[in-house]
DRENNU-640326 format. One record per residue (C-alpha): x, y, z. Coordinates in steps of 0.1 Angstrom, whole numbers, padded with zeros to 4 digits, always signed. Example, Ala and Ser with C-alpha at 12.3 -4.5 7.8 and 13.67 -1.06 7.14 Angstrom:
// DRENNU-640326
+0123-0045+0078/+0137-0011+0071/
//
This chain:
// DRENNU-640326
+0696+0858+1029/+0714+0860+0999/+0750+0846+0995/+0773+0849+0966/+0798+0822+0963/+0831+0832+0940/+0857+0812+0931/+0874+0802+0896/+0853+0771+0888/+0821+0751+0899/+0832+0717+0905/+0867+0710+0894/+0891+0699+0925/+0891+0700+0958/+0884+0734+0969/+0860+0739+0944/+0842+0705+0953/+0838+0719+0989/+0825+0753+0978/+0801+0732+0953/+0786+0711+0985/+0782+0744+1006/+0763+0760+0974/+0742+0729+0976/+0740+0727+1018/+0726+0763+1014/+0706+0762+0994/+0686+0726+1006/+0685+0746+1046/+0667+0773+1027/+0695+0804+1018/+0695+0820+0985/+0728+0807+0978/+0746+0815+0940/+0780+0812+0927/+0804+0834+0904/+0828+0816+0887/+0848+0816+0856/+0848+0782+0847/+0814+0763+0847/+0817+0723+0848/+0782+0716+0865/+0742+0725+0852/+0732+0743+0877/+0714+0775+0867/+0727+0790+0901/+0757+0793+0892/+0768+0820+0867/+0800+0826+0847/+0817+0860+0852/+0827+0857+0814/+0788+0858+0803/+0776+0886+0825/+0804+0912+0811/+0818+0918+0778/+0852+0933+0789/+0851+0906+0816/+0852+0879+0788/+0881+0899+0775/+0908+0901+0806/+0894+0865+0817/+0906+0851+0785/+0939+0869+0787/+0944+0867+0823/+0958+0829+0821/+0980+0832+0799/+0996+0858+0810/+0997+0843+0843/+1015+0812+0825/+1041+0835+0809/+1050+0853+0844/+1051+0820+0860/+1079+0808+0830/+1095+0844+0831/+1101+0846+0867/+1117+0807+0866/+1097+0792+0887/+1119+0773+0907/+1098+0753+0930/+1072+0739+0893/+1045+0747+0922/+1014+0770+0921/+1017+0807+0916/+0997+0839+0911/+1002+0870+0906/+0970+0887+0906/+0982+0921+0888/+0959+0918+0857/+0929+0939+0860/+0893+0931+0865/+0858+0940+0863/+0847+0912+0891/+0842+0939+0917/+0817+0958+0892/+0798+0925+0888/+0799+0917+0921/+0789+0949+0938/+0760+0954+0912/+0746+0917+0924/+0718+0915+0953/+0739+0896+0978/+0738+0903+1013/+0775+0887+1017/+0808+0873+0991/+0819+0842+1000/+0852+0839+0984/+0867+0810+0972/+0897+0794+0957/+0903+0823+0928/+0943+0809+0915/+0955+0820+0883/+0945+0855+0881/+0909+0849+0888/+0905+0876+0915/+0935+0902+0914/+0947+0917+0944/+0929+0952+0940/+0901+0941+0928/+0895+0924+0967/+0895+0961+0982/+0870+0972+0956/+0841+0951+0968/+0815+0967+0986/+0797+0937+1000/+0805+0918+1035/+0831+0893+1031/+0836+0859+1039/+0868+0837+1024/+0875+0804+1031/+0915+0795+1027/+0917+0765+1005/+0952+0767+1006/+0976+0795+1020/+0975+0823+0987/+0956+0846+1006/+0981+0846+1032/+1012+0846+1020/+1026+0861+0981/+1030+0846+0949/+1028+0811+0963/+0998+0787+0976/+1015+0771+1001/+1054+0773+1016/+1071+0745+0994/+1064+0774+0967/+1084+0800+0980/+1115+0805+0965/+1145+0815+0969/+1156+0842+0948/+1180+0837+0927/+1191+0878+0913/+1198+0878+0875/+1191+0909+0860/+1158+0903+0843/+1146+0889+0875/+1122+0904+0901/+1113+0893+0938/+1076+0883+0933/+1067+0870+0968/+1084+0905+0981/+1067+0926+0956/+1033+0903+0961/+1031+0904+0999/+1035+0937+0997/+1011+0946+0975/+0984+0926+0996/+0995+0945+1027/+0986+0975+1011/+0952+0972+0996/+0942+0944+1022/+0951+0956+1056/+0927+0976+1059/+0894+0950+1051/+0872+0936+1071/+0873+0903+1057/+0865+0870+1078/+0889+0841+1070/+0874+0808+1074/+0899+0779+1074/+0889+0742+1069/+0912+0729+1098/+0927+0749+1129/+0961+0748+1115/+0950+0769+1086/+0946+0795+1110/+0975+0796+1126/+0991+0798+1095/+0970+0833+1091/+0980+0847+1131/+1020+0835+1122/+1022+0852+1088/+1005+0885+1106/+0997+0899+1075/+0960+0907+1077/+0958+0915+1114/+0926+0930+1113/+0907+0897+1097/+0883+0879+1117/+0886+0840+1125/+0861+0810+1123/+0876+0771+1116/+0847+0755+1103/+0856+0717+1086/+0846+0707+1047/+0814+0687+1047/+0802+0665+1023/+0770+0644+1014/+0767+0619+1038/+0738+0598+1022/+0760+0595+0991/+0795+0590+1008/+0784+0559+1030/+0796+0523+1032/+0785+0507+0997/+0794+0469+0996/+0793+0459+0959/+0802+0426+0954/+0801+0428+0914/+0833+0456+0914/+0852+0431+0938/+0845+0406+0913/+0854+0428+0886/+0887+0437+0898/+0892+0401+0908/+0897+0408+0942/+0887+0380+0965/+0864+0382+0993/+0893+0380+1024/+0918+0402+1004/+0930+0430+1020/+0927+0460+1004/+0944+0495+1005/+0934+0527+0991/+0947+0558+0974/+0935+0590+0955/+0948+0625+0947/+0954+0645+0920/+0989+0653+0909/+1003+0623+0933/+1036+0626+0916/+1040+0659+0903/+1029+0678+0934/+1051+0671+0959/+1025+0677+0989/+1006+0647+0977/+1035+0624+0992/+1035+0604+0963/+1072+0593+0970/+1062+0586+1004/+1032+0564+0991/+1057+0545+0972/+1084+0543+1000/+1051+0530+1025/+1048+0503+0995/+1084+0494+0994/+1085+0491+1036/+1051+0471+1033/+1071+0448+1007/+1098+0440+1028/+1077+0427+1058/+1054+0409+1036/+1023+0422+1034/+1000+0409+1015/+0968+0428+0995/+0959+0448+0968/+0964+0482+0960/+0937+0505+0944/+0945+0539+0929/+0928+0563+0914/+0931+0603+0903/+0945+0619+0870/+0975+0606+0852/+0998+0611+0877/+0983+0578+0897/+1000+0560+0867/+1034+0568+0874/+1034+0551+0909/+1052+0521+0912/+1037+0489+0929/+1069+0471+0941/+1056+0440+0938/+1017+0448+0953/+0987+0438+0926/+0981+0477+0918/+0946+0481+0900/+0949+0517+0886/+0913+0529+0882/+0922+0560+0865/+0901+0598+0874/+0870+0591+0893/+0843+0615+0888/+0810+0599+0899/+0811+0602+0941/+0789+0569+0943/+0818+0550+0920/+0843+0570+0946/+0820+0562+0975/+0823+0521+0966/+0860+0525+0963/+0868+0541+0995/+0844+0510+1009/+0864+0480+0990/+0894+0494+1010/+0902+0483+1046/+0928+0513+1049/+0926+0549+1032/+0963+0555+1027/+0965+0597+1030/+1007+0606+1023/+1001+0641+1021/+1031+0666+1037/+1006+0693+1037/+0968+0698+1032/+0948+0730+1047/+0925+0698+1052/+0922+0665+1034/+0885+0654+1018/+0901+0624+1003/+0905+0611+1041/+0865+0627+1054/+0849+0608+1025/+0868+0576+1032/+0855+0580+1068/+0822+0585+1058/+0825+0549+1043/+0839+0533+1071/+0874+0530+1061/+0898+0541+1084/+0930+0564+1077/+0966+0565+1072/+0980+0598+1074/+1009+0619+1089/+1003+0641+1121/+1009+0672+1103/+0997+0704+1087/+0957+0705+1083/+0949+0666+1079/+0961+0661+1115/+0926+0671+1122/+0905+0649+1098/+0903+0623+1120/+0915+0610+1155/+0949+0587+1161/+0939+0554+1172/+0899+0558+1172/+0895+0565+1133/+0927+0555+1119/+0964+0557+1128/+0986+0592+1123/+1020+0584+1116/+1049+0609+1127/+1063+0631+1100/+1073+0618+1077/+1079+0579+1084/+1072+0556+1060/+1078+0533+1087/+1055+0545+1112/+1032+0550+1083/+1036+0510+1076/+1027+0501+1108/+0997+0518+1113/+0985+0498+1084/+0992+0463+1100/+0981+0477+1131/+0945+0486+1118/+0943+0453+1100/+0954+0435+1130/+0929+0457+1149/+0897+0444+1124/+0910+0406+1128/+0906+0412+1166/+0871+0423+1158/+0875+0460+1159/+0840+0474+1140/+0863+0502+1123/+0835+0509+1097/+0807+0519+1123/+0832+0538+1145/+0849+0559+1116/+0811+0562+1099/+0797+0576+1130/+0824+0600+1136/+0816+0612+1098/+0778+0617+1102/+0787+0639+1141/+0815+0660+1119/+0812+0665+1085/+0773+0664+1076/+0765+0688+1049/+0736+0703+1075/+0763+0708+1100/+0785+0722+1070/+0757+0746+1063/+0743+0755+1101/+0780+0767+1111/+0781+0787+1078/+0745+0802+1081/+0757+0816+1118/+0790+0829+1108/+0771+0844+1072/+0746+0860+1104/+0772+0872+1126/+0791+0890+1097/+0765+0909+1083/+0751+0919+1115/+0783+0933+1125/+0789+0954+1092/+0779+0992+1086/+0747+0998+1071/
//
Protein backbone atom coordinates (compact mmCIF):
# COMPACT_ATOMS: atom_id res chain seq x y z
CA UNK A 1 0.00 0.00 0.00
CA UNK A 2 1.36 3.42 -1.02
CA UNK A 3 0.07 6.50 0.80
CA UNK A 4 0.80 10.15 0.00
CA UNK A 5 0.13 12.66 2.78
CA UNK A 6 -0.45 16.22 1.56
CA UNK A 7 -0.31 19.24 3.86
CA UNK A 8 1.22 22.68 4.28
CA UNK A 9 4.08 21.58 6.56
CA UNK A 10 5.47 18.41 8.07
CA UNK A 11 6.35 19.34 11.66
CA UNK A 12 5.25 22.89 12.51
CA UNK A 13 2.00 23.22 14.47
CA UNK A 14 -0.37 20.68 15.99
CA UNK A 15 -1.97 19.45 12.75
CA UNK A 16 1.40 18.97 11.07
CA UNK A 17 2.78 17.12 14.09
CA UNK A 18 -0.22 14.78 13.98
CA UNK A 19 0.20 14.11 10.25
CA UNK A 20 3.94 13.53 10.54
CA UNK A 21 3.43 11.16 13.47
CA UNK A 22 0.96 9.21 11.34
CA UNK A 23 3.43 9.11 8.42
CA UNK A 24 6.18 7.70 10.67
CA UNK A 25 3.81 5.23 12.36
CA UNK A 26 2.68 3.90 8.98
CA UNK A 27 6.30 3.55 7.87
CA UNK A 28 7.04 1.61 11.05
CA UNK A 29 4.15 -0.75 10.28
CA UNK A 30 5.46 -1.47 6.77
CA UNK A 31 3.35 0.94 4.70
CA UNK A 32 5.07 2.89 1.90
CA UNK A 33 4.26 6.36 3.25
CA UNK A 34 5.41 9.70 1.80
CA UNK A 35 4.59 13.35 2.41
CA UNK A 36 4.15 16.29 0.03
CA UNK A 37 4.33 19.71 1.70
CA UNK A 38 4.78 23.38 0.92
CA UNK A 39 7.35 23.91 3.70
CA UNK A 40 9.63 21.21 5.11
CA UNK A 41 11.16 21.31 8.59
CA UNK A 42 12.37 17.73 9.01
CA UNK A 43 15.30 15.98 7.32
CA UNK A 44 13.08 13.06 6.32
CA UNK A 45 13.90 11.91 2.75
CA UNK A 46 10.31 10.70 2.39
CA UNK A 47 9.05 14.29 2.68
CA UNK A 48 9.02 16.22 -0.61
CA UNK A 49 8.48 19.93 -1.18
CA UNK A 50 5.92 20.63 -3.90
CA UNK A 51 7.73 23.76 -5.13
CA UNK A 52 10.87 21.71 -5.83
CA UNK A 53 8.98 19.31 -8.11
CA UNK A 54 7.53 21.95 -10.44
CA UNK A 55 9.01 25.35 -11.35
CA UNK A 56 5.53 26.72 -12.05
CA UNK A 57 4.27 25.36 -8.72
CA UNK A 58 7.22 27.02 -6.98
CA UNK A 59 6.23 30.34 -8.57
CA UNK A 60 2.59 29.92 -7.52
CA UNK A 61 3.52 28.99 -3.97
CA UNK A 62 5.63 32.10 -3.59
CA UNK A 63 2.75 34.15 -4.96
CA UNK A 64 -0.14 32.59 -3.03
CA UNK A 65 0.60 33.44 0.66
CA UNK A 66 1.07 37.20 0.00
CA UNK A 67 -2.18 37.26 -2.01
CA UNK A 68 -4.00 35.41 0.77
CA UNK A 69 -2.67 37.92 3.31
CA UNK A 70 -3.69 40.83 1.07
CA UNK A 71 -7.20 39.41 0.70
CA UNK A 72 -7.50 39.08 4.48
CA UNK A 73 -6.49 42.72 4.91
CA UNK A 74 -8.66 43.95 2.05
CA UNK A 75 -11.71 42.06 3.29
CA UNK A 76 -11.37 43.55 6.76
CA UNK A 77 -11.29 40.16 8.52
CA UNK A 78 -13.05 41.61 11.59
CA UNK A 79 -12.36 38.56 13.80
CA UNK A 80 -8.58 38.54 13.26
CA UNK A 81 -8.75 34.73 13.03
CA UNK A 82 -7.23 32.59 10.30
CA UNK A 83 -8.95 32.75 6.92
CA UNK A 84 -8.11 30.74 3.80
CA UNK A 85 -9.64 31.74 0.46
CA UNK A 86 -8.19 28.97 -1.71
CA UNK A 87 -8.84 30.74 -5.02
CA UNK A 88 -5.29 31.03 -6.46
CA UNK A 89 -4.63 28.27 -9.05
CA UNK A 90 -2.13 25.51 -8.37
CA UNK A 91 -0.29 22.62 -10.04
CA UNK A 92 -0.75 20.50 -6.95
CA UNK A 93 -3.31 18.16 -8.53
CA UNK A 94 -0.98 17.38 -11.45
CA UNK A 95 1.87 16.60 -9.05
CA UNK A 96 -0.37 14.34 -6.96
CA UNK A 97 -1.85 12.56 -10.00
CA UNK A 98 1.62 11.80 -11.35
CA UNK A 99 2.62 10.06 -8.13
CA UNK A 100 2.39 6.29 -7.65
CA UNK A 101 0.22 6.63 -4.53
CA UNK A 102 -2.72 4.25 -4.09
CA UNK A 103 -4.44 6.83 -1.87
CA UNK A 104 -3.98 10.50 -0.99
CA UNK A 105 -4.43 11.61 2.60
CA UNK A 106 -5.05 15.35 2.89
CA UNK A 107 -4.15 17.22 6.07
CA UNK A 108 -4.07 20.91 7.05
CA UNK A 109 -3.74 22.91 3.85
CA UNK A 110 -4.48 26.48 4.85
CA UNK A 111 -3.16 29.77 3.48
CA UNK A 112 -4.03 28.74 -0.06
CA UNK A 113 -1.93 25.56 -0.32
CA UNK A 114 -4.92 23.51 -1.50
CA UNK A 115 -7.17 25.64 -3.75
CA UNK A 116 -10.86 24.76 -3.77
CA UNK A 117 -10.86 23.77 -7.46
CA UNK A 118 -7.73 21.64 -7.10
CA UNK A 119 -9.44 19.08 -4.92
CA UNK A 120 -11.87 18.17 -7.70
CA UNK A 121 -8.93 17.54 -10.08
CA UNK A 122 -7.27 14.83 -7.96
CA UNK A 123 -7.82 11.42 -9.57
CA UNK A 124 -6.99 9.20 -6.63
CA UNK A 125 -8.96 7.94 -3.61
CA UNK A 126 -9.08 10.68 -1.00
CA UNK A 127 -9.05 10.71 2.80
CA UNK A 128 -9.04 14.09 4.57
CA UNK A 129 -8.33 14.56 8.27
CA UNK A 130 -10.33 17.56 9.50
CA UNK A 131 -7.68 19.18 11.68
CA UNK A 132 -9.98 22.20 11.80
CA UNK A 133 -13.33 23.19 10.24
CA UNK A 134 -12.11 24.88 7.03
CA UNK A 135 -13.14 21.90 4.84
CA UNK A 136 -16.75 22.23 6.01
CA UNK A 137 -17.29 25.99 6.31
CA UNK A 138 -16.12 28.89 4.10
CA UNK A 139 -13.06 31.07 4.62
CA UNK A 140 -12.93 30.50 8.37
CA UNK A 141 -11.07 27.67 10.04
CA UNK A 142 -13.37 27.69 13.08
CA UNK A 143 -16.82 29.10 13.80
CA UNK A 144 -15.34 32.09 15.62
CA UNK A 145 -13.70 33.15 12.35
CA UNK A 146 -17.00 33.48 10.46
CA UNK A 147 -17.66 37.21 10.16
CA UNK A 148 -20.84 39.19 10.35
CA UNK A 149 -20.70 41.03 7.04
CA UNK A 150 -20.48 44.79 7.35
CA UNK A 151 -21.39 45.87 3.80
CA UNK A 152 -19.23 48.51 2.19
CA UNK A 153 -18.90 49.39 -1.45
CA UNK A 154 -15.77 47.17 -1.69
CA UNK A 155 -16.92 44.39 0.65
CA UNK A 156 -17.48 40.80 -0.48
CA UNK A 157 -19.27 38.12 1.51
CA UNK A 158 -16.31 35.77 1.30
CA UNK A 159 -17.80 33.25 3.70
CA UNK A 160 -20.86 32.73 1.50
CA UNK A 161 -18.84 32.83 -1.72
CA UNK A 162 -16.24 30.26 -0.66
CA UNK A 163 -18.95 27.99 0.75
CA UNK A 164 -20.69 28.06 -2.61
CA UNK A 165 -17.40 27.25 -4.40
CA UNK A 166 -16.88 24.26 -2.13
CA UNK A 167 -20.42 23.05 -2.71
CA UNK A 168 -19.96 23.39 -6.48
CA UNK A 169 -16.58 21.67 -6.75
CA UNK A 170 -16.76 19.22 -3.86
CA UNK A 171 -20.41 18.19 -3.90
CA UNK A 172 -19.93 14.94 -5.83
CA UNK A 173 -16.48 13.96 -4.56
CA UNK A 174 -16.15 10.65 -2.79
CA UNK A 175 -14.01 11.90 0.07
CA UNK A 176 -13.73 10.11 3.40
CA UNK A 177 -13.46 12.66 6.21
CA UNK A 178 -11.58 11.67 9.36
CA UNK A 179 -12.37 13.49 12.57
CA UNK A 180 -9.90 13.31 15.46
CA UNK A 181 -12.95 13.52 17.71
CA UNK A 182 -16.69 12.73 17.37
CA UNK A 183 -17.41 16.46 17.71
CA UNK A 184 -15.72 17.19 14.36
CA UNK A 185 -17.89 14.68 12.53
CA UNK A 186 -20.97 16.13 14.25
CA UNK A 187 -20.02 19.54 12.82
CA UNK A 188 -19.67 18.02 9.34
CA UNK A 189 -23.13 16.47 9.54
CA UNK A 190 -24.63 19.64 10.96
CA UNK A 191 -23.34 21.75 8.07
CA UNK A 192 -24.78 19.41 5.39
CA UNK A 193 -22.28 20.85 2.89
CA UNK A 194 -20.88 17.51 1.75
CA UNK A 195 -23.66 14.95 2.31
CA UNK A 196 -21.91 12.32 0.16
CA UNK A 197 -18.72 12.20 2.21
CA UNK A 198 -17.84 9.10 4.19
CA UNK A 199 -16.77 9.60 7.80
CA UNK A 200 -14.55 8.02 10.44
CA UNK A 201 -13.34 9.02 13.90
CA UNK A 202 -9.65 8.36 14.63
CA UNK A 203 -8.02 10.17 17.58
CA UNK A 204 -4.49 11.50 17.15
CA UNK A 205 -1.70 9.18 18.23
CA UNK A 206 1.66 9.92 19.82
CA UNK A 207 4.95 8.20 20.56
CA UNK A 208 4.39 6.76 24.04
CA UNK A 209 8.04 5.72 24.20
CA UNK A 210 8.92 9.43 24.17
CA UNK A 211 5.89 10.84 25.95
CA UNK A 212 6.11 8.88 29.19
CA UNK A 213 6.69 9.76 32.85
CA UNK A 214 10.18 11.28 33.03
CA UNK A 215 11.18 12.30 36.53
CA UNK A 216 14.04 14.76 36.12
CA UNK A 217 15.24 15.95 39.53
CA UNK A 218 17.94 18.05 37.90
CA UNK A 219 15.36 20.01 35.86
CA UNK A 220 13.28 20.51 38.98
CA UNK A 221 16.35 21.83 40.81
CA UNK A 222 17.30 24.10 37.87
CA UNK A 223 13.81 25.62 37.95
CA UNK A 224 14.01 26.09 41.71
CA UNK A 225 11.03 23.84 42.46
CA UNK A 226 11.22 21.94 45.74
CA UNK A 227 10.35 18.18 45.66
CA UNK A 228 7.06 18.61 47.52
CA UNK A 229 5.92 21.73 45.65
CA UNK A 230 2.64 21.58 43.67
CA UNK A 231 3.15 22.39 39.98
CA UNK A 232 0.56 23.35 37.35
CA UNK A 233 1.57 23.21 33.67
CA UNK A 234 0.11 25.09 30.71
CA UNK A 235 1.26 25.19 27.09
CA UNK A 236 -0.20 26.44 23.80
CA UNK A 237 0.57 28.34 20.61
CA UNK A 238 -1.28 31.65 20.37
CA UNK A 239 -2.38 31.46 24.02
CA UNK A 240 -3.44 35.11 24.20
CA UNK A 241 -3.89 36.07 20.52
CA UNK A 242 -6.20 33.14 19.67
CA UNK A 243 -9.41 33.35 21.73
CA UNK A 244 -10.03 29.63 21.24
CA UNK A 245 -6.91 28.75 23.26
CA UNK A 246 -8.43 30.28 26.39
CA UNK A 247 -5.54 32.41 27.61
CA UNK A 248 -8.06 34.77 29.23
CA UNK A 249 -9.77 31.82 30.91
CA UNK A 250 -6.41 30.57 32.19
CA UNK A 251 -5.84 33.95 33.83
CA UNK A 252 -9.32 33.72 35.32
CA UNK A 253 -8.47 30.32 36.81
CA UNK A 254 -5.18 31.62 38.25
CA UNK A 255 -6.98 34.63 39.73
CA UNK A 256 -9.60 32.32 41.27
CA UNK A 257 -6.93 30.02 42.73
CA UNK A 258 -5.05 33.01 44.13
CA UNK A 259 -8.21 34.16 45.91
CA UNK A 260 -8.49 30.67 47.41
CA UNK A 261 -4.85 30.90 48.61
CA UNK A 262 -3.79 27.96 46.43
CA UNK A 263 -0.09 27.25 46.93
CA UNK A 264 1.95 26.17 43.90
CA UNK A 265 4.11 27.14 40.93
CA UNK A 266 2.98 27.58 37.32
CA UNK A 267 5.04 26.31 34.36
CA UNK A 268 4.17 27.87 30.99
CA UNK A 269 5.56 26.90 27.58
CA UNK A 270 4.67 28.04 24.06
CA UNK A 271 5.34 30.87 21.62
CA UNK A 272 5.72 34.56 22.37
CA UNK A 273 2.12 34.76 23.61
CA UNK A 274 3.07 32.82 26.75
CA UNK A 275 5.11 35.83 27.88
CA UNK A 276 1.90 37.89 28.07
CA UNK A 277 0.18 35.69 30.67
CA UNK A 278 -0.09 37.43 34.06
CA UNK A 279 1.10 35.59 37.18
CA UNK A 280 -1.67 36.77 39.57
CA UNK A 281 0.76 36.45 42.46
CA UNK A 282 2.01 32.97 41.61
CA UNK A 283 5.60 32.11 40.75
CA UNK A 284 5.15 31.76 37.00
CA UNK A 285 8.08 30.09 35.22
CA UNK A 286 8.12 30.90 31.50
CA UNK A 287 9.92 28.26 29.45
CA UNK A 288 9.31 29.73 25.99
CA UNK A 289 9.08 27.54 22.92
CA UNK A 290 9.96 23.87 23.50
CA UNK A 291 10.65 21.94 20.29
CA UNK A 292 12.23 18.79 21.71
CA UNK A 293 9.63 16.14 22.58
CA UNK A 294 11.77 14.53 25.29
CA UNK A 295 12.17 17.88 27.03
CA UNK A 296 8.45 18.47 26.62
CA UNK A 297 7.74 15.11 28.29
CA UNK A 298 9.93 16.13 31.23
CA UNK A 299 7.92 19.34 31.60
CA UNK A 300 4.59 17.49 31.53
CA UNK A 301 5.98 15.02 34.08
CA UNK A 302 6.86 17.85 36.48
CA UNK A 303 3.22 18.83 36.69
CA UNK A 304 0.63 17.67 39.16
CA UNK A 305 -2.03 19.05 36.81
CA UNK A 306 -2.04 20.08 33.16
CA UNK A 307 -4.26 23.11 32.56
CA UNK A 308 -6.18 22.97 29.28
CA UNK A 309 -8.51 26.00 29.11
CA UNK A 310 -9.31 25.91 25.36
CA UNK A 311 -12.79 26.91 24.26
CA UNK A 312 -12.73 24.92 21.03
CA UNK A 313 -10.35 22.28 19.69
CA UNK A 314 -10.85 19.45 17.22
CA UNK A 315 -8.88 17.26 19.64
CA UNK A 316 -6.18 18.58 22.00
CA UNK A 317 -2.77 16.99 21.53
CA UNK A 318 -1.16 18.73 24.49
CA UNK A 319 -3.76 17.07 26.73
CA UNK A 320 -3.07 13.58 25.33
CA UNK A 321 0.68 14.19 25.63
CA UNK A 322 0.26 15.16 29.28
CA UNK A 323 -1.80 12.01 29.93
CA UNK A 324 0.89 9.84 28.35
CA UNK A 325 3.36 11.41 30.81
CA UNK A 326 1.05 10.49 33.68
CA UNK A 327 -0.29 13.99 34.35
CA UNK A 328 -4.06 14.48 34.83
CA UNK A 329 -5.81 17.21 32.84
CA UNK A 330 -8.26 19.92 33.83
CA UNK A 331 -10.23 21.41 30.94
CA UNK A 332 -13.73 22.29 29.82
CA UNK A 333 -16.40 19.82 28.72
CA UNK A 334 -16.63 21.35 25.24
CA UNK A 335 -15.97 20.65 21.53
CA UNK A 336 -13.42 18.02 20.52
CA UNK A 337 -11.30 18.25 23.65
CA UNK A 338 -14.08 16.68 25.73
CA UNK A 339 -13.32 13.28 24.17
CA UNK A 340 -9.58 13.29 24.99
CA UNK A 341 -10.06 12.14 28.59
CA UNK A 342 -12.86 11.03 30.91
CA UNK A 343 -14.22 13.16 33.72
CA UNK A 344 -12.84 12.21 37.14
CA UNK A 345 -11.03 9.23 35.59
CA UNK A 346 -8.05 11.00 33.99
CA UNK A 347 -8.73 14.54 35.15
CA UNK A 348 -11.61 16.96 35.54
CA UNK A 349 -13.96 18.40 32.91
CA UNK A 350 -15.31 21.74 34.11
CA UNK A 351 -18.57 23.34 33.03
CA UNK A 352 -18.03 25.52 29.93
CA UNK A 353 -16.60 28.09 30.57
CA UNK A 354 -16.56 28.43 34.33
CA UNK A 355 -13.16 29.42 35.70
CA UNK A 356 -14.51 28.73 39.18
CA UNK A 357 -15.32 25.12 38.28
CA UNK A 358 -11.96 24.71 36.57
CA UNK A 359 -10.31 25.87 39.80
CA UNK A 360 -12.48 23.31 41.60
CA UNK A 361 -11.01 20.67 39.31
CA UNK A 362 -7.44 21.66 40.15
CA UNK A 363 -8.14 21.48 43.88
CA UNK A 364 -9.99 18.16 43.51
CA UNK A 365 -7.12 16.49 41.63
CA UNK A 366 -4.57 17.67 44.22
CA UNK A 367 -6.76 16.47 47.10
CA UNK A 368 -7.23 13.07 45.41
CA UNK A 369 -3.46 12.77 45.00
CA UNK A 370 -2.91 13.55 48.67
CA UNK A 371 -5.36 10.79 49.53
CA UNK A 372 -3.12 8.38 47.63
CA UNK A 373 -4.75 8.24 44.21
CA UNK A 374 -2.26 7.02 41.60
CA UNK A 375 -2.95 9.56 38.89
CA UNK A 376 0.23 8.77 37.01
CA UNK A 377 -0.67 5.10 36.58
CA UNK A 378 -4.29 5.75 35.60
CA UNK A 379 -3.46 8.46 33.03
CA UNK A 380 -0.54 6.54 31.55
CA UNK A 381 -2.53 3.31 31.11
CA UNK A 382 -5.36 5.19 29.39
CA UNK A 383 -2.95 6.89 26.96
CA UNK A 384 -1.23 3.60 26.14
CA UNK A 385 -4.58 2.04 25.32
CA UNK A 386 -6.02 4.91 23.28
CA UNK A 387 -3.16 6.91 21.75
CA UNK A 388 -0.30 4.57 20.87
CA UNK A 389 1.25 5.03 17.43
CA UNK A 390 0.62 1.36 16.62
CA UNK A 391 -3.12 1.85 17.13
CA UNK A 392 -3.03 5.17 15.27
CA UNK A 393 -1.46 3.44 12.25
CA UNK A 394 -3.66 0.34 12.32
CA UNK A 395 -6.88 2.38 12.44
CA UNK A 396 -5.77 4.30 9.39
CA UNK A 397 -4.54 1.21 7.57
CA UNK A 398 -7.97 -0.40 7.97
CA UNK A 399 -9.64 2.78 6.70
CA UNK A 400 -7.29 3.09 3.70
CA UNK A 401 -7.90 -0.52 2.75
CA UNK A 402 -11.66 0.00 2.86
CA UNK A 403 -11.50 3.23 0.81
CA UNK A 404 -9.17 1.76 -1.83
CA UNK A 405 -11.26 -1.39 -2.19
CA UNK A 406 -14.48 0.63 -2.65
CA UNK A 407 -12.98 3.13 -5.15
CA UNK A 408 -13.60 2.71 -8.90
CA UNK A 409 -10.64 1.09 -10.69
